[in-house]
N, C-alpha and C positions, 0 to 999 in steps of 0.2 A: 401571371402564370410562371414567369421566369423566377420570381421571388420564391414561389413554392418549390420549384425545381432545385434552387440553391439550397433551400432548407432541407429538402429530402436527401440530397447527396452529402451535405455537411453532416447531418445526423447519422447517415449510414457510415461515413468514413470514421467518425469519432467512435461510433458503436463498435465497428470492426476492430479498431485499435484497442479499445477497452477490453473487448473479448479476448484478443490476442495476448495482452499482457497478463490478464487474469488466468487464462488457461495454462500459460507457461509456469506461473508461480505455483499453482495448485497441483499440476501434474508432476513436477519434479519432487514434491514431498514424498510421493510413493516410491521413488527410486533411491531415497537416502540410504536405506540399509544396503542396497546393491552397490552403490557408489563406495560406501565404507568397506565392503568386502573386496572390491576390485583394487582399491588403492591402499588397503590395510590402514584405514584411518580411524582415529579416535572420535568419540562423540563431539568433542570440542572442535576438531577440524571439520567435521561434517556440518556443524552449525554455521560455519563460515561460507558454505555453499549458498545458504540463504542470506546471511548477514552481509556478505560482500556486495551482493546485488542491491540490497536495501540501502546500505551506507552510501554507495556511489549515486544512487538515484536521489536520495535525500540531499546530498551535498550539492548537486548540480541543478536542482529544480528551480530555485529562486533566480540564479543567474540566467538560465535559459528562458524563464518566464519573462524577465525584463528584456532580454535580447529579442524575444518574439514580439514584444510590444513595439520595439524600435524598428527591426528589419522586416517584420511580417510573421504572423503566427503560423501561417500555412508553411512557410519556408522551414521553420524550426520543427514543426510537426512532421513534415515529409523527411527531413534529415534524420529525425528520431526513428522513424519506422525503418529507414534504410540501415542505420547503425544496429537496430534491434535484429534485423534480418541477418546481417553478416555475423554478428556476435553469437546469435543462436546456432548458426551453422558451425562456427568454430568450437562452441561448447560440445557439439556432437563428436568432434574429433580430438577432444582433450586427451593428452597422454599421461597426465599426472594430476594430483590434487591441486598443485600450484597453478598449472595451466588452466584448469577448470575454473578456479577462483578468479584468475586474471580475466578470462573471457566473460565471466559473470559480472565483473566490475564494468567492463565495456558495455555489456548488455544493460546494466543499471543506468549508465550514462544515456543510452538510447531511450530507455524508459523515462528518464528525467525530462528529455525533450518532449516526449509525448504527453506526459502527465502535466507539464507546466503550461501547455497550450490548449489541451482538448476542451476543458470547461470554458476557457476564455473564448474559443472559437464559437461554441454554442451560444454563449452570452452575447457575442457580437451579432449573431444571425437571428436569434429568436427574441421575441418581445418578452417583457417581464411576466405577462399573463401566461405565456407558453412555457416558461423555463422550468417550472415544477415538473411538468409532464416530460419534457425532453431530458432533464436531469435524471428522472426516474427511469427512463428508457436506457440511458447510458449506464446507470448503476445496475440495472437489470442485466445489461450485457456483461458487466463485470461478474455478476453473480452466476450468469449462465456459463461463463468461462470457468468460474470456480466449480460449477456443477459438473461440467464435462471433464474438467481437469483430472480429478481423482480416478474416474472410470477409465478415461483414455490413457492416463499415465500408468495406472496399474496394469492395464492390458498390454501396452507396449513394452513396459519393463519386464513383465512376465514372459511375453512371447519373443521379444527381439532384443532385450537388453536396454539399459538406461539411456544409451546414446541415441536410440531411436526416438526418444521423447523430444530431444533437441532438434533432430532432423525434421520431425513432424511439425514442430512449432516454427522452424525456419521456412517451411513450405507455406504455412499460414501467413507468416510475416511477408513473404514475397507477394502473396495475393493482396495484402493490405497496401504494400508499396505500389503495386500497379494500379489499384483502385484510387489511391490518394493522388498519384501523379496524373492520372487521366480523368478522374471523376470529380475530384474536389477542385472546383474553380473559384477564382476570386482570391483576395488577400485582405487581411485585417490587421490594422495597427492600433495601438493604444497611445503610442508616444513617438510617432514618426519624426525624425529629425533631431531627437534628443540625444545627448551623449551617453554612451554606455560606460558605466562605472567599473573600470577594470580593477582598481585598487580594492573597492568594496567586494567585488566578486572573488578576488584572490583571498581576502581575509575570511569571507564567508565559507568558501570551500575548505580552506585549511582549518578553520575553527570547528566546523561541523564534523569533518573527517577525524580530527584529532580527538575531540570529545567523545564521539560515538565509538571510535576504536578503543579509547581508554576504558569506557564502560564495559565493552564486550570482552576485553582481554584482562580485566582486573585481577582475576584469580590465576591466570596462566602466565602472565608476564610481570616481573617485579617493577618494570618501568612504566606500566600502564597507567598507574595513578598520576604519575608526573605528566604523561601525555594528555590525560584527561584535564588536568589542571591547566596545562598550556593551552589546550583547546578552549577551555572556559574563558581564560584571559583574552585570547584572540577574539572570541565572540563579543566580549565586553568592549574591546577596542573597536571592533566592527560597528557596534551600536553607537558608540561615541562619535565615530567617523561619519556614519550614515546621516545622523540628524543635522550635520553641519555642511552638507553639500547640496547643490541645487537639484541634481538628478540621481538619487540613490537607486540601488537595485531593489531595495525594500523600504517602502514608506512606513516607518515605524509608527507614525502618527495615526495610521489606520487602526491601530490597536486601542486608540482612545474610544473607538466605537465599541460599546459593550457587546452588542450582538456579534460583531466580527470577532472580537477577542475571545469571548467565551465559547462561541461555536467552534473556533479553531482549537481551543483547549479541549473541548469535549471530543473532537475528532481524534486528537492526540491520545487522550486517555482511552478511548474506545479501542483503537488499534493496538495500543500498548497492552491491553488486557485480553485481546482476542486473536491476534495474528498467529501466534505460535501454536494455536490449537491443532491445526492440520499436521504440523511437524511432530508434535507430541503424540497425537493419536495414531499417526502412521507408525511410529516406533512401537507404541503400545499394542496395536492390533497385530503387527507382524512379529515382533520379538517376544511379547509376553503372552498374547493369546494364540499365536501360531498361524494366523491366516496368511495367505500369500498376498502379493501386492494387488492382484486383480480383485480379489474378494474385499480387501481392505478399501480399495478405491470405491467399490459399490456401496460399502457401508458409509463412508464419508460423504457420499453423494447426497444423502438426505438433507444435510444442512443447506448447502448452496442452492438446491432446487427450490426450496421454500423462499429463499432470498430472491431468486430470480423471478418467481411468480408474484411476490408481494411488492417488490420495489417500484414498479410502475404505478401501482395503486397508491402506495404511500407518497410517492412523488406528486401525483395528481391531487391527493388529499391535502398536501401541504400548500397548494394554491388557495385552499379554502379555510384550512384550520391552521392555527398558530404552529409554526415548525417546532417551537420549543416543547409544545405539549406532546406531539408525536415522537420527537427525538428522545425526550426524557422518558416516555413510556417504554420506548425501545431499549434504553439503557437499563431501566429497572428489570425488564424481562431478561436481558442478557446477564445481568448480575445474578439473578435467581438461577439461570441455566448453568452458570459456571460452578456453582456450589456443589452439585452432585459429582462433578468430575474430580473433585478433591477427595472423593471416597472410593475411587476405582479399586478393584481387586482383580486378581488373575481370572476369577470366575464371574465377573460382572456380565449379566446377560446382554447379548448384542441388541436385543429388541429394546432394552432399557436405554442403552447408549444412543440408539437411533431416535427414540422419542425425545431424548434430551437435545440431540443435534437439531431436530425439527423445531423445538422450542427456542433454541438459540438462533435459528434461521429467522424466526418471526421477529425476534428482538433486533437483529442486525438490519433487517429490511425496514423496520419502523424508524430506526435511527438514521441510517445513511442518507437516503434521498432528501428527507426534510432538513437534515443538517447542512447538506450541500446547498440546498435552496436558500437557507438562512444566510450562509456565508456570501454567496454570489449576489444576493439581493440587497446586501447591506452596504455596498459600495457603488460609486458611479461606474458606468460602463467603461470609461477610459482607464479605470484601475482593475478591470476584470482579469487582465493577465496576471497582475500581482496577486489578486485574490485567489485565482486558480492555482498559481504556483505555491502560494502560502498554504492553502488547504492541502494540496498534494504533499508539501513538505511535512506538514503535521502528520499526515497519514503514513508517509514512508518512514519518518523519524520514529513515529509510534511503533511501526512494525519492527524497525531495527531495535528499539528498546525492548520490545516483546521478546525478540530472539536473544538479546543481551541478557535479559533476566533468566531465560532458560539456560543459556550457556553458563551463567554464573552459578545457578543452582545445580546443574549437572556436574560442573567441575568440583563443587563441594562434595557431592555424594559419589561421583564416579572417577574424579581425577582426570587424567589424560589417557586412561586405559582404553584399549579397543573393546568394543562391545562383545560380550560372551555370556552364555547361560548363567555363569556364576555371578554375574553382575545384574541379573534381571531384577532382583529384589531392590537393589539400589536405584535402578532405572525407574521402577514403579514409585518408589518413595520420592524421587526427584520430580516425577510427573505430577503426583498428587500435590506436592508442595508448590509447584509452579501454578497449578490451577487455583489453589487457595490464595496465593498472592494476587493472581489475576482477578479473582472475585472481589478482593478488597480494593484493588485499583478501580475496578468498574463501579463499585459502590460510591467511591469519591466522585466519579464521573457523573453520577446522577445529579449532584448539586451543581457541578459546572454547567451541565446542560440546561438546568432550570434557571440558572443565574443570568442567562443571556438576555432575559426580558422579552417583551413583546416586539414583534417585527415593526420597525419604524420606517416611514417613507425616507428615501435617500435625499438628503439635502446637499446640494452642490457646495454650499458654503461650509459645510462641516468636513469636507474632504481635503486632503492635503493638496497643496498647490505646487 
């Protein structure tokens, strides 16, 4: 009976945190035009409201995942929700674009602590036969947050201003803090007593930050390409260093496992091709079609609602059907759904856009839960923290790349100018070009998803020592 109680509260804590981080990200998309108007910001600067959060989260995921394995996953998870709460509150009181981006970076670090431990905690508590179902529930919580986000964000922005979105999410975060502190009992380690790799952590954070910043700022800063090159070299040094120490923060030998390697690659490709969808359509609906943020949020609601409804089903189905079959089918559907968005016009019927968003929602739901199941089931439980943080890193890095692609394309068509009606034609062209690029990326992801092979039983001897 006690075991069932632990499972219930663990699933509830992780689900609440997943819902919180998702609703924050999707809600703020609806406030992008309002933030731009208040701070007189260009489209390039506005993209950093999303990119700074993603970059910080991606950079700190692996170090915090490893630290959680050593000192305890609950400790890092609880610290993460506390940091997320405080930074969300500070975002609501930001006085400039620079201060908002700074607080978003801190918020991203908090999210990194959450994402690097949540799936590892579930893996520690639930048996292999139960994981497909609970991963599906966790993913459904993410999609439920994505569902409520546009509607709530649009309403709050329209009625009370963009700051109210961050105040609202900080209240939600406080609830998660209190529940985690008093409801989530127990502690889970994957590598208690092992040494934390400080040098590797420093190289990883520096390399990821420099390379991702370099990509995002390629067209706006002459030095960006050199920053990217430096980041790439640092990551090579990181890899060379990691394979030569006893307790690395990232066991690169895990990538010898085909299922693990290609499932992570598929996740990276999927999020690279889809994350910026909400950002682009928010601008399209408000700036080009003239809807207010409240109505735009209701329109965008159609996609994540479908994801939330179908994710538990696809997660449970992946306990019985090969994850690569479901995930690859989801990637095919997503690719097909992205193609019509590259033909948007100022007069595209809203009902047609909603139908396409529903279709995309089906694709996302079929991909995400089975893909998560494939990754977490391909390693021994003692490496679940590393697997969780690696998958989350692929997701967040993919999201950052998605925003970097949009930033790059928008800077080509719009430059660094503030958005105005005279530039709406260029905005539409950059939006369509972005979706065409995303469809092509997602098409490549179909082959990565299928290449993972059939699910194999985990052999202890095949895992890194």
